[in-house]
C-alpha positions in Angstrom: 0.0 0.0 0.0 1.4 3.4 -1.0 2.5 5.7 1.8 0.3 8.8 2.4 2.2 12.0 1.9 1.5 15.3 3.7 -0.8 16.7 1.0 -2.9 13.5 1.2 -3.2 13.8 5.0 -4.3 17.4 4.7 -7.0 16.6 2.1 -8.3 13.7 4.2 -8.4 16.0 7.3 -10.4 18.6 5.4 -12.8 15.9 4.0 -13.3 14.5 7.5 -14.0 18.0 9.0 -16.5 18.7 6.2 -18.3 15.4 6.8 -18.6 16.1 10.6 -19.8 19.6 9.8 -22.5 18.3 7.5 -23.8 15.6 9.8 -23.7 17.6 13.1 -24.9 20.9 11.6 -22.5 22.8 13.8 -23.6 21.2 17.0 -20.2 21.2 18.6 -19.2 24.7 17.8 -22.3 26.6 17.0 -22.8 29.8 19.0 -26.3 30.1 20.5 -28.2 33.0 18.9 -29.8 35.9 20.8 -33.5 34.8 21.1 -34.5 38.1 19.5 -32.2 37.7 16.5 -35.0 36.8 14.2 -38.1 38.1 16.0 -39.2 40.4 18.7 -42.0 38.0 19.3 -39.4 35.3 19.4 -40.4 36.5 22.8 -43.7 34.8 22.1 -42.5 31.7 20.4 -40.5 28.5 20.9 -36.8 29.4 20.6 -34.4 27.4 18.6 -33.6 24.1 20.2 -36.7 24.1 22.4 -39.2 21.3 22.1 -42.4 21.4 19.9 -43.8 18.6 22.1 -46.3 20.4 24.4 -46.5 17.5 26.9 -42.8 17.4 27.2 -42.8 21.2 27.8 -45.6 21.0 30.4 -43.8 18.2 32.3 -40.5 19.9 32.4 -42.0 23.1 33.6 -44.5 21.5 36.0 -47.7 22.8 34.2 -51.2 21.2 34.2 -53.0 23.8 32.1 -52.0 25.1 28.6 -53.9 28.0 27.0 -53.4 28.0 23.2 -54.2 31.1 21.2 -54.9 31.7 17.6 -54.6 35.5 17.2 -54.4 38.0 14.3 -54.5 41.3 16.1 -53.4 40.3 19.6 -56.8 40.2 21.4 -56.9 36.4 21.6 -53.4 36.3 22.9 -54.3 38.9 25.5 -57.3 36.8 26.6 -55.1 33.7 26.8 -52.7 35.5 29.0 -55.5 36.8 31.2 -56.9 33.2 31.6 -53.5 31.9 32.5 -53.0 34.6 35.1 -56.4 34.1 36.6 -56.2 30.3 36.6 -52.9 30.6 38.6 -53.9 33.3 41.1 -57.5 32.3 41.8 -57.4 28.5 41.4 -53.8 27.4 41.8 -53.5 26.0 38.3 -50.0 25.7 36.9 -50.6 27.6 33.7 -48.7 28.3 30.5 -49.7 30.3 27.3 -48.9 28.7 24.0 -48.8 30.1 20.4 -50.5 27.4 18.3 -47.8 27.6 15.6 -45.1 26.8 18.1 -46.2 23.2 18.9 -47.1 19.9 17.1 -50.5 18.2 17.8 -49.9 14.5 16.8 -49.4 13.6 20.5 -52.6 15.2 21.8 -54.0 11.6 22.1 -51.6 11.1 25.0 -52.7 14.3 26.8 -53.1 13.2 30.5 -56.5 13.4 32.1 -55.2 15.4 35.0 -54.3 18.3 32.7 -56.5 20.7 30.7 -56.1 22.5 27.4 -57.8 25.8 26.7 -58.3 27.2 23.1 -58.8 30.9 22.6 -59.4 31.2 18.8 -60.1 34.3 16.7 -61.8 33.9 13.3 -60.1 35.9 10.6 -61.6 37.2 7.3 -64.2 35.0 5.7 -64.2 32.3 8.4 -60.5 31.5 8.1 -58.1 30.6 10.9 -55.6 33.3 12.0 -52.1 33.0 10.4 -50.6 31.3 13.5 -53.5 28.8 13.7 -53.6 27.5 10.1 -51.5 24.3 10.6 -53.4 23.4 13.8 -56.8 24.0 12.1 -56.0 22.0 9.0 -54.6 19.2 11.2 -57.6 18.9 13.6 -60.4 19.2 11.0 -58.7 17.0 8.4 -60.5 13.8 7.4 -57.3 11.8 7.5 -56.2 13.1 10.9 -53.9 10.6 12.7 -52.2 10.7 16.1 -49.1 9.2 17.6 -51.0 6.2 18.9 -52.3 5.3 15.4 -55.9 5.0 14.3 -58.3 7.7 13.0 -61.2 9.7 14.2 -63.5 6.7 14.6 -61.4 5.4 17.5 -62.0 8.6 19.5 -58.2 9.1 20.0 -58.7 12.3 22.2 -60.8 10.6 24.8 -58.4 11.7 27.6 -58.3 15.4 26.5 -60.3 17.8 28.5 -60.6 21.3 27.0 -62.2 24.7 27.3 -62.9 26.9 24.2 -63.6 30.6 23.6 -63.9 32.2 20.2 -63.5 35.8 19.0 -65.6 36.8 16.1 -67.7 39.5 14.4 -71.4 39.1 13.7 -71.2 41.4 10.7 -69.3 38.6 8.9 -71.2 35.7 7.4 -68.9 33.1 9.0 -69.3 34.4 12.6 -67.0 32.6 15.0 -66.6 29.7 12.6 -63.1 28.9 13.9 -64.1 28.0 17.4 -67.3 26.3 16.2 -65.4 24.1 13.7 -62.6 23.3 16.1 -65.0 22.5 18.9 -67.0 20.2 16.7 -63.8 18.5 15.5 -62.4 18.0 19.0 -65.7 16.5 20.2 -65.8 14.2 17.1 -62.3 13.0 18.1 -63.6 12.1 21.6 -62.3 15.1 23.6 -64.5 16.4 26.5 -65.4 20.1 26.5 -65.8 21.6 30.0 -68.4 24.3 30.1 -69.9 26.0 27.1 -67.8 27.1 24.1 -67.9 30.9 24.5 -68.2 33.4 21.7 -67.2 37.0 21.8 -68.8 39.5 19.3 -66.7 42.4 18.2 -69.4 43.5 15.7 -71.8 44.2 18.6 -69.0 45.9 20.6 -69.5 43.3 23.4 -66.3 41.2 23.0 -65.0 42.1 26.5 -68.3 41.6 28.3 -68.9 38.3 26.4 -65.5 37.1 27.6 -66.1 38.1 31.2 -69.6 36.6 31.2 -68.3 33.3 29.8 -65.3 32.8 32.0 -67.1 32.7 35.4 -69.3 29.7 34.7 -66.4 28.1 32.9 -64.2 28.4 36.0 -67.1 26.9 38.1 -67.4 23.9 35.7 -63.6 23.5 35.5 -63.3 23.6 39.3 -65.9 20.9 39.7 -64.2 18.7 37.1 -60.7 19.1 38.3 -61.3 19.5 42.1 -60.0 23.1 42.1 -60.5 25.3 45.1 -60.8 29.1 44.7 -58.6 31.2 46.8 -58.2 35.0 47.3 -56.5 36.3 44.2 -53.4 38.3 44.9 -51.1 39.9 42.4 -48.3 37.5 41.4 -45.9 39.1 38.8 -45.2 37.2 35.7 -42.2 39.3 34.9 -39.3 40.8 36.9 -38.4 44.4 36.0 -34.9 45.3 37.1 -33.6 48.9 36.7 -30.0 49.1 35.4 -28.8 52.3 36.9 -25.2 51.6 35.8 -26.2 51.2 32.2 -26.6 54.1 29.7 -29.6 54.2 27.4 -27.2 54.9 24.6 -25.3 51.6 25.2 -25.1 49.5 22.0 -26.9 46.6 23.6 -30.0 48.6 24.8 -33.1 48.3 22.6 -34.6 51.7 22.0 -37.5 50.5 19.9 -35.7 48.1 17.5 -37.9 45.0 17.0 -35.0 42.5 17.0 -31.2 42.1 17.2 -30.5 42.6 13.5 -32.3 46.0 13.6 -30.4 46.9 16.8 -27.1 46.2 15.2 -28.0 48.0 12.0 -27.9 44.8 9.9 -31.6 44.4 9.2 -32.2 41.5 6.8 -35.1 39.4 5.5 -37.2 37.5 5.3 -39.5 40.4 6.4 -42.7 39.3 8.0 -45.0 39.8 11.0 -42.0 39.4 13.3 -39.5 41.4 11.3 -40.5 44.6 9.5 -38.8 46.2 6.6 -37.9 49.8 7.2 -39.2 51.1 3.9 -38.7 54.5 2.3 -41.9 56.4 1.5 -41.3 57.4 -2.1 -44.4 59.6 -2.4 -47.2 60.9 -0.2 -50.1 63.2 -1.0 -53.6 64.2 0.1 -56.5 62.8 -2.0 -59.3 64.7 -0.3 -59.8 68.4 -1.3 -61.3 69.6 2.1 -59.3 70.9 5.0 -61.2 69.2 7.9 -60.6 65.7 6.7 -57.5 63.8 5.5 -57.0 60.9 3.2 -53.5 59.9 2.3 -52.1 58.2 -0.7 -48.6 56.8 -0.1 -46.1 54.9 -2.2 -44.0 52.5 -0.2 -40.7 51.5 -1.9 -39.9 47.9 -1.3 -37.2 47.5 -4.0 -34.2 45.5 -2.9 -36.0 44.0 0.1 -37.3 40.8 -1.5 -40.7 41.7 -0.2 -43.3 40.8 -2.8 -47.0 41.3 -3.1 -49.9 40.3 -5.3 -52.7 42.6 -6.3 -55.3 42.4 -3.5 -52.9 41.8 -0.7 -52.5 43.8 2.5 -49.6 45.9 3.7 -49.0 46.1 7.5 -47.7 49.3 9.0 -46.0 49.1 12.3 -47.1 52.2 14.3 -45.5 54.1 17.1 -47.5 55.8 19.9 -48.0 59.5 19.8 -45.7 61.4 22.1 -48.7 63.0 23.9 -50.0 59.5 24.9 -46.5 58.3 25.9 -46.1 61.4 28.1 -49.6 61.0 29.6 -48.9 57.4 30.5 -45.5 57.8 32.0 -46.6 60.9 33.9 -49.7 59.5 35.7 -47.7 56.3 36.7 -44.7 58.3 38.0 -42.2 57.1 35.4 -41.5 60.5 33.7 -38.4 61.3 35.7 -36.8 57.9 34.8 -38.3 57.4 31.4 -34.8 56.8 29.9 -33.8 54.4 32.7 -32.6 51.1 31.3 -34.6 48.1 32.5 -34.2 44.4 32.1 -37.4 42.4 31.9 -37.4 38.6 32.4 -40.0 36.0 32.8 -40.3 34.6 36.4 -41.6 31.3 34.9 -39.8 29.4 32.1 -42.9 29.5 29.9 -43.4 33.3 30.3 -42.4 35.2 27.2 -41.4 38.8 27.4 -43.4 40.7 24.7 -40.5 42.9 23.6 -36.7 42.7 23.5 -34.7 43.8 26.5 -32.7 45.5 27.9 -34.8 48.6 27.0 -36.1 51.8 28.6 -39.4 52.7 30.1 -39.9 55.2 27.3 -39.0 52.7 24.5 -41.3 50.0 25.9 -44.3 52.3 26.1 -43.6 54.2 22.8 -43.0 51.2 20.5 -44.5 48.1 22.2 -47.5 48.8 24.4 -51.0 49.7 23.1 -51.4 52.5 25.6 -54.0 54.4 23.5 -56.3 51.4 23.2 -59.5 50.5 24.9 -59.4 49.4 28.6 -60.6 46.1 29.9 -62.8 46.1 33.0 -60.8 43.2 34.4 -57.6 45.2 34.1 -59.1 48.2 35.9 -60.2 45.8 38.7 -56.6 44.5 39.0 -55.2 48.0 39.4 -57.4 48.9 42.4 -55.0 47.4 44.9 -52.3 49.8 43.8 -54.5 53.0 44.0 -52.8 56.1 45.5 -55.7 56.5 48.1 -58.7 54.8 49.4 -61.2 56.8 47.4 -59.4 55.9 44.2 -59.3 52.3 45.2 -63.1 52.3 45.9 -63.8 53.9 42.5 -61.6 51.4 40.7 -63.3 48.5 42.5 -66.7 49.8 41.5 -65.6 50.3 37.9 -64.2 46.7 37.8 -67.4 45.1 39.3 -70.2 47.2 37.8 -70.6 46.6 34.1 -73.1 49.4 33.4 -71.1 51.9 35.5 -67.9 51.0 33.7 -69.5 51.5 30.3 -71.0 54.9 31.1 -67.7 56.1 32.6 -65.0 54.4 30.5 -66.1 52.5 27.4 -68.6 55.0 26.1 -66.0 57.8 26.6 -63.3 55.9 24.7 -60.8 56.5 27.5 -57.4 54.9 27.5 -55.7 53.6 30.7 -53.8 56.8 31.5 -57.0 58.8 31.1 -58.9 56.4 33.4 -56.2 56.6 36.1 -56.0 60.4 35.9 -59.8 60.9 36.2 -60.2 58.4 39.0 -57.4 59.9 41.2 -57.9 63.5 40.4 -54.5 63.2 38.6 -52.7 62.0 41.7 -49.9 59.8 40.5 -50.1 56.0 40.7 -46.6 55.4 41.8 -47.4 52.0 43.4 -48.3 50.3 40.2 -45.5 47.8 39.3 -44.4 48.1 35.7 -44.7 44.3 35.4 -48.5 44.4 35.8 -48.6 47.1 33.0 -46.7 44.8 30.7 -49.0 41.9 31.5 -52.3 43.9 31.3 -51.7 46.2 28.3 -51.7 44.4 24.9 -48.7 44.6 22.5 -49.1 47.3 19.9 -50.1 45.6 16.7 -49.4 46.4 13.0 -52.3 47.9 11.2 -53.3 46.4 7.9 -54.3 48.3 4.8 -55.6 47.0 1.4 -52.9 47.6 -1.1 -54.2 50.1 -3.8 -51.8 49.2 -6.6 -51.2 46.4 -9.0 -48.1 44.2 -8.6 -48.1 43.7 -12.4 -47.8 47.5 -12.9 -45.5 48.4 -9.9 -44.0 45.4 -8.3 -41.5 47.4 -6.2 -43.9 50.0 -4.9 -46.9 49.4 -2.7 -49.7 52.0 -2.7 -51.6 52.8 0.5 -54.9 54.7 0.7 -55.8 55.6 4.2 -58.4 58.0 5.7 -57.0 59.6 8.8 -59.2 58.4 11.6 -60.8 60.2 14.5 -63.8 59.6 16.8 -65.6 62.6 18.4 -67.2 61.5 21.7 -70.7 62.9 22.0 -70.7 65.2 25.0 -67.1 64.2 25.7 -64.1 66.4 26.3 -61.7 64.8 23.8 -61.3 63.4 20.3 -59.9 59.9 19.8 -57.3 60.0 17.1 -56.2 57.0 15.0 -52.7 55.8 16.1 -51.4 54.7 12.8 -53.1 57.1 10.3 -52.0 60.1 12.3 -48.5 58.6 12.4 -48.6 58.4 8.6 -50.0 61.9 8.3 -47.0 63.2 10.3 -44.6 61.4 7.9 -46.4 63.0 5.0 -46.1 66.4 6.6 -42.4 65.8 7.2 -41.9 64.7 3.6 -43.6 67.9 2.4 -41.2 70.2 4.3 -42.6 70.5 7.8 -39.6 70.2 10.2 -41.8 69.5 13.2 -45.0 67.8 12.1 -47.7 67.6 14.7 -51.0 66.5 13.1 -53.9 67.4 15.3 -51.5 68.3 18.1 -49.8 64.9 18.0 -46.1 64.4 17.7 -44.3 61.1 16.8 -40.7 59.8 17.0 -40.8 59.6 13.2 -37.1 59.2 12.8 -37.3 56.0 14.8 -35.0 54.5 17.4 -31.5 56.0 17.0 -32.7 57.9 13.9 -32.9 54.6 12.0 -36.1 55.7 10.2 -34.7 59.1 9.1 -35.3 60.1 5.5 -39.0 59.3 5.8 -39.2 55.6 6.4 -41.9 53.4 7.8 -41.7 49.8 9.2 -43.8 47.4 7.1 -44.5 43.8 6.1 -46.9 42.2 3.6 -49.7 39.9 4.4 -51.1 37.8 1.6 -54.8 37.8 1.0 -57.4 35.6 -0.8 -59.0 38.7 -2.2 -57.9 38.2 -5.8 -58.8 38.9 -9.4 -59.8 35.9 -11.5 -56.8 34.2 -13.2 -58.5 34.7 -16.5 -58.6 38.5 -17.3 -61.5 38.0 -19.8 -63.8 37.1 -16.9 -66.1 40.0 -16.0 -65.9 41.5 -12.5 -68.3 43.7 -10.4 -66.7 45.8 -7.6 -68.4 47.6 -4.8 -66.1 50.0 -2.8 -67.3 53.2 -1.3 -64.9 55.6 0.4 -61.4 54.1 1.0 -63.0 50.7 0.2 -62.0 51.6 -3.4 -58.4 50.9 -2.5 -57.9 47.4 -3.7 -60.1 48.1 -6.8 -57.8 50.8 -7.9 -55.2 48.0 -8.0 -57.6 45.7 -9.8 -58.4 48.3 -12.5 -54.8 49.4 -12.8 -53.9 45.8 -13.5 -56.7 45.2 -16.1 -55.7 48.5 -17.8 -52.2 47.2 -18.2 -53.4 43.9 -19.5 -55.6 45.6 -22.1 -52.7 47.8 -23.2 -50.6 44.6 -23.6 -53.2 43.3 -26.0 -54.9 40.8 -23.6 -58.6 40.3 -23.8 -60.2 41.9 -20.7 -63.7 41.3 -19.5 -66.3 43.8 -18.4 -65.1 45.7 -15.3 -67.7 47.5 -13.3 -67.0 49.6 -10.2 -69.7 51.0 -7.9 -68.1 53.8 -5.9 -69.6 56.2 -3.4 -68.5 59.2 -1.3 -70.0 62.3 0.1 -69.4 64.8 -2.7 -67.7 64.7 -6.0 -65.9 68.0 -5.2 -64.6 66.9 -1.7 -63.7 63.2 -1.3 -63.9 61.6 -4.8 -60.8 59.4 -4.5 -58.6 59.1 -7.6 -61.1 61.2 -9.6 -58.5 62.1 -12.2 -57.3 58.5 -12.7 -60.6 56.8 -13.7 -60.7 58.6 -17.1 -57.2 57.2 -17.8 -58.3 53.7 -17.1 -61.4 54.2 -19.2 -59.2 55.2 -22.1 -57.3 51.9 -21.8 -60.3 49.6 -21.2 -62.9 51.4 -23.3 -66.5 50.2 -22.9 -65.2 47.3 -20.8 -64.9 49.8 -17.9 -67.9 51.3 -16.2 -67.8 53.6 -13.2 -71.1 54.0 -11.3 -71.0 56.7 -8.6 -73.1 57.5 -5.6 -72.5 60.9 -4.0 -74.5 60.7 -0.9 -74.7 64.4 0.0 -75.2 66.0 -3.4 -79.0 65.8 -3.2 -81.7 66.0 -0.5 -82.2 62.2 -0.4 -79.0 60.4 0.4 -77.9 57.9 -2.2 -75.5 55.0 -1.5 -73.9 52.2 -3.6 -76.7 49.8 -2.5 -79.3 51.9 -4.4 -77.0 52.2 -7.4 -76.8 48.4 -7.5 -80.5 48.1 -7.5 -80.8 50.7 -10.3 -78.4 48.5 -12.4 -80.0 45.2 -11.4 -80.4 43.9 -15.0 -76.8 44.5 -15.9 -75.6 43.0 -12.6 -77.6 39.9 -13.0 -76.5 39.4 -16.6 -72.9 39.7 -15.6 -73.4 37.2 -12.7 -75.0 34.7 -15.2 -71.7 35.1 -17.2 -69.9 34.0 -13.9 -68.7 37.5 -13.1 -66.8 37.7 -9.8 -68.4 40.0 -7.2 -66.2 42.0 -4.8 -67.1 44.1 -1.8 -64.6 46.2 0.2 -65.3 48.6 3.1 -67.5 48.8 6.1 -68.7 45.4 7.3 -71.4 46.4 9.7 -73.7 48.3 7.4 -72.6 48.7 3.7 -71.3 45.1 3.1 -74.3 43.5 4.9 -76.8 45.7 2.9 -75.0 44.9 -0.4 -75.3 41.2 0.4 -79.1 41.5 1.0 -79.4 43.7 -2.2 -77.6 41.2 -4.3 -80.1 38.5 -3.1 -83.0 40.8 -4.0 -81.6 41.5 -7.5 -81.2 37.8 -8.2 -84.7 37.0 -6.9 -86.3 39.7 -9.0 -84.3 39.3 -12.2 -84.7 35.5 -12.2 -88.2 35.2 -10.8 -87.0 33.2 -7.8 -88.2 33.2 -4.2 -85.8 35.3 -2.0 -84.8 32.2 0.0 -83.6 30.5 -3.2 -81.7 33.7 -4.2 -80.0 33.7 -0.8 -78.8 30.2 -1.4 -77.3 31.3 -4.7 -75.5 34.1 -3.0 -74.2 31.7 -0.3 -73.0 29.3 -3.1 -71.2 32.3 -4.7 -69.4 32.9 -1.4 -68.5 29.3 -1.0 -67.0 29.1 -4.5 -65.1 32.5 -4.1 -67.3 34.1 -6.8 -68.3 36.5 -4.1 -65.4 37.9 -2.1 -65.1 40.5 0.7 -62.4 42.6 2.1 -64.2 44.3 4.9 -63.7 45.8 8.4 -65.9 47.1 11.2 
């Protein structure tokens, strides 16, 4: 055998090292990553190397109750956290909160009968699961579902699983609370035992919070009986420790001042960009599209070139807002944190399953400004929990009354649209609440959530620029002393003002940290990501479409028509394209008034714009009436299998359009209204009828 020379040995050594590297994937020398390196809500997920086996997780952390959540806007997650806290403090349960996308479900058939699972499930869009619940939903309702022990649904594999269920829905949508209803039915079919009633909260009626509170009390009673729990006096037990770092400067490189994750902190932001990792996008253009001074509607062009962010016509763009300086100051002041707003704090979970909702170390100011929904509605349960920390006995008594008396709470708080700082100020006569621990504020105030807007451009026409059309929101409280301003739309208005030369923008008296943490958003940037939607044009452009989009509901239809115009210019055959659009007056708020003629030029007779200007005559006229006036044409197009789209207000307009379409079909085809309703439902089921609506 020939002797190996030095070069041979070197080559063999390199090959051996490469083989080890491949098969161990760096196990022996890999450096553990910062848990926030890929996601601020890595804070709310299973970190790399952690188990996806929920039973293993519960056993190693000594838990006997897991509360799963399926959440799109953060409300279901908030309710899950509240159930976990209450179960622990009132009944001695060992609770943990779990994001549905962080765990596998094949082993639920081995769930011990001395443990309980809770499911808090929001319904999204047209009866769909939330993004983080898709895999769980498809697994549990699947016809070929199989578990670790083998066998299918007929063998009742989940007979040892006890569960509780609460759904979050909106009765203005056709598939009201369908997520919790379908999951509940699937779990029962698989042999699981539900404890108590499956609760349903209704955001459409504005009763979500009270529905939740009314459901949970009998649920706790039923669960106590089933599991032999004993109620005890609830005392505050912090979930997080908050440690002030007096020796650390807020300007230190490792301190998060609003950055969502470590890559952003280090100035090396990189994709993929998603709901956990925004892209800091330049605003290429911004302008007003209303012509009146007392109302604002913004058109913005968001530049996503070079980011690898992509969208399809009909998708949504998410804007990550920051709280207005006025609200940050109000909050920090009433709670006694103003003097140390730039104090560095470290926040840690006191339980291995507790996930900090933002990266730390950070400062009080950064946590409140970028991560906490301090301007949002207040829950009665949270008000009750703060009573123990009141600055005086009178304030404590008032907070206790507000927390226990539903009608009193609504008259004093909900109906006035007060946020938590306003509540505390009014209750105490503006005496500061210095006894409130910051930990309970982190636990009780939801994370600030991205706001979603229908993209108003075509990806075929401008793949690297995303258009936003947003009415700047405000609510005037009847008889109230204040106006509630939209968090995100006023933030966007401030950015628009800055872009147009105002060095110190303050829309409606509100100021924002628009240059972002450490000036990383300077140059007019906004954090965004894209959420894909099922609201789509037909794949065949020759198919006719009917669109109903009053007000800013026209946004996605601008994208649809923009796309069809480009297709027509390219020589493609484009079907009839009808838009029903409504606003107050053609001279005030007629969105994209100048553009429609341009699209008409490209599409010719295949484009028809039918308008309803509600305040240009004595009798108000809306898009619903215009539909009825064009009943014959609408019906003929539907018989040609036209797609029917609605975008805008869910509670009134969309519901009335749905009814009107049934009436049109009944009258034009000589059918009973009940039969016409069935046809409309079939259109929805087949995606011939699509909605992109909000309430």
